[in-house]
C-alpha positions as CSV (number, residue, x, y, z in Angstrom):
1,M,55.4,209.8,134.4
2,K,53.4,207.3,132.7
3,I,55.1,203.8,131.3
4,R,53.4,202.4,128.3
5,S,54.8,199.0,128.4
6,L,55.3,196.0,130.9
7,P,59.2,195.0,130.4
8,A,59.9,199.1,130.7
9,A,58.1,199.1,134.0
10,A,60.8,196.4,135.0
11,L,63.2,197.6,133.7
12,L,62.8,200.9,135.6
13,A,61.8,199.3,138.8
14,T,65.0,196.6,138.5
15,A,67.1,199.8,138.6
16,L,65.5,201.8,140.7
17,G,66.2,198.7,143.7
18,A,69.3,197.9,142.5
19,A,70.4,201.9,143.4
20,V,68.4,202.2,146.7
21,L,70.4,199.0,147.2
22,A,73.5,199.4,146.8
23,G,73.4,202.8,148.5
24,A,71.8,201.1,151.2
25,V,75.0,198.9,151.8
26,P,77.9,200.7,152.7
27,A,75.8,202.3,155.7
28,A,74.6,199.0,156.7
29,G,77.9,197.6,156.6
30,A,79.4,200.0,158.8
31,A,77.2,200.7,161.5
32,T,77.9,196.9,161.8
33,V,81.6,196.8,162.0
34,P,82.8,199.8,165.1
35,A,86.0,201.7,164.6
36,G,89.4,199.6,164.9
37,A,87.7,195.7,164.1
38,H,88.5,194.2,161.7
39,A,86.6,191.5,159.4
40,L,88.3,188.1,158.8
41,S,85.2,186.3,156.9
42,P,86.3,185.2,154.4
43,L,88.9,184.4,154.1
44,P,90.5,184.2,150.6
45,P,91.3,180.6,149.7
46,D,94.3,178.7,151.7
47,W,93.9,181.2,154.4
48,Y,93.7,180.0,157.8
49,W,92.5,181.1,161.1
50,S,94.7,181.5,164.2
51,S,93.5,180.0,167.6
52,H,91.5,182.3,169.8
53,Y,93.5,184.5,172.1
54,A,92.6,186.8,174.9
55,T,94.7,189.7,174.7
56,L,97.1,191.1,172.0
57,A,100.4,190.0,173.9
58,D,99.5,186.2,173.9
59,C,98.4,187.1,170.1
60,R,101.7,189.4,169.3
61,A,103.4,186.4,170.8
62,A,102.7,183.4,169.2
63,F,102.6,185.1,166.1
64,T,106.0,185.9,166.5
65,D,106.4,181.6,167.7
66,E,104.8,181.0,164.3
67,A,106.8,183.7,161.6
68,Q,110.1,182.3,163.4
69,N,108.8,178.3,163.1
70,G,108.6,178.8,158.9
71,Q,106.2,176.3,158.7
72,Y,103.4,178.7,157.2
73,T,103.9,180.3,153.5
74,G,101.8,183.6,154.3
75,L,101.1,184.9,158.2
76,A,99.1,188.0,158.6
77,P,99.2,190.4,162.0
78,C,97.0,189.9,164.8
79,R,93.4,191.9,164.8
80,W,90.6,191.8,167.1
81,Y,87.3,190.4,165.6
82,N,84.4,190.6,167.5
83,G,83.5,187.0,167.1
84,D,80.2,185.1,165.6
85,R,78.7,182.0,166.2
86,Y,81.8,179.8,164.9
87,R,84.5,181.7,167.1
88,P,84.1,183.8,169.9
89,A,85.7,187.3,170.4
90,G,89.5,188.1,171.2
91,Y,92.9,188.7,168.8
92,Y,93.2,186.4,165.8
93,F,96.3,186.0,163.0
94,L,95.7,184.9,160.1
95,Y,98.6,182.2,158.2
96,Y,98.6,180.9,154.5
97,I,99.2,177.4,153.7
98,P,99.0,176.7,149.6
């Protein structure tokens, strides 16, 4: 294929680059998140992390306590998080404070 102008070449390169990146992002994201693990970051505004819990039973007990306390407007159930440089791997739930 022969391209006769520089703007057309730049447009074609941009379109092809975007198509390649769009196809590569889901595959890369799927490879880093194992089955059953939920990503907790980034959080929507006004949602915060609970404390770290080593077992699911501990997390569910704390979740139940917080639900009965009624201090928070919303709670998201316990889930496993693989950890990152800020939080260790373990169970967490999310709570909402407007």
